[in-house]
C-alpha positions as CSV (number, residue, x, y, z in Angstrom):
1,M,44.8,118.5,96.9
2,K,42.9,121.5,95.7
3,I,41.4,124.3,97.7
4,F,38.5,126.5,96.7
5,Y,38.2,130.0,98.1
6,L,34.8,131.7,97.8
7,D,34.1,135.3,98.6
8,E,31.1,137.6,98.2
9,S,30.6,141.3,97.8
10,W,27.7,143.7,97.9
11,N,26.1,141.6,100.5
12,T,23.1,143.1,102.3
13,G,23.1,140.2,104.8
14,N,19.6,139.2,105.9
15,D,18.1,142.4,104.4
16,L,17.1,141.0,101.1
17,E,14.8,143.8,100.4
18,N,17.5,146.5,100.5
19,S,17.1,148.4,97.2
20,E,20.4,150.3,97.7
21,Q,22.3,147.0,97.1
22,P,20.3,145.0,94.5
23,I,23.4,143.1,93.2
24,H,25.3,140.3,95.0
25,F,28.5,139.0,93.6
26,I,30.0,135.6,94.5
27,N,33.5,134.9,93.2
28,G,35.9,132.0,93.7
29,I,39.3,130.6,92.9
30,W,40.4,127.0,92.7
31,I,44.1,126.4,93.4
32,D,46.5,123.6,94.3
33,C,47.4,123.6,98.0
34,E,51.1,123.4,97.3
35,D,50.8,126.8,95.5
36,I,49.5,128.6,98.7
37,P,52.9,129.5,100.1
38,K,54.0,131.1,96.7
39,I,50.7,133.1,96.5
40,E,51.1,134.3,100.1
41,K,54.7,135.3,99.4
42,E,53.7,137.3,96.3
43,I,50.8,139.0,98.1
44,K,53.1,140.0,101.0
45,W,55.6,141.4,98.4
46,L,52.8,143.5,96.9
47,E,51.8,144.7,100.4
48,F,55.3,145.8,101.3
49,N,56.0,147.4,97.9
50,F,52.8,149.2,97.4
51,L,52.0,150.0,101.0
52,P,55.2,150.1,103.0
53,Y,53.3,152.0,105.8
54,S,50.6,149.3,106.1
55,R,52.5,146.8,108.2
56,N,49.9,145.9,110.7
57,F,48.2,142.7,111.5
58,D,44.7,143.5,110.2
59,F,45.6,144.7,106.7
60,E,43.9,143.1,103.7
61,F,43.5,144.1,100.1
62,H,39.9,145.1,99.4
63,G,38.8,146.1,96.0
64,I,36.2,148.6,97.3
65,E,39.0,150.4,99.2
66,I,41.4,150.4,96.3
67,A,38.8,151.5,93.8
68,G,37.2,154.0,96.1
69,W,40.3,155.8,97.4
70,K,39.6,154.6,101.0
71,K,41.9,153.8,103.9
72,Y,45.4,152.9,102.8
73,F,44.6,153.7,99.2
74,K,43.2,157.2,99.6
75,H,46.4,158.8,98.2
76,F,46.8,156.4,95.3
77,N,46.4,158.0,91.8
78,I,44.5,156.1,89.2
79,E,47.6,154.6,87.5
80,D,48.8,153.2,90.8
81,R,45.4,151.7,91.6
82,L,45.2,150.1,88.2
83,K,48.7,148.8,88.5
84,L,47.9,147.3,91.9
85,F,44.7,145.6,90.6
86,D,46.7,144.2,87.7
87,S,49.4,142.9,90.1
88,L,46.9,141.2,92.4
89,I,45.2,139.5,89.5
């Protein structure tokens, strides 16, 4: 069986007239269900190796936070942020 994960970014919600966010991206990935445990394990490994102090239940990797030096990523230099993006991809 396959699973398709779909996510959006730059969403203005119901405010379709918002000129500050004129772009809306929709991205997706199609994977085999049997690959999910391996993917989860690799993402957890990245979390513990890049962010050993982030061990809480609501942590997620968000591109806007990595790229924008926000939250857990505010102390990352450019090389570490690029390395993290590369590892996630």
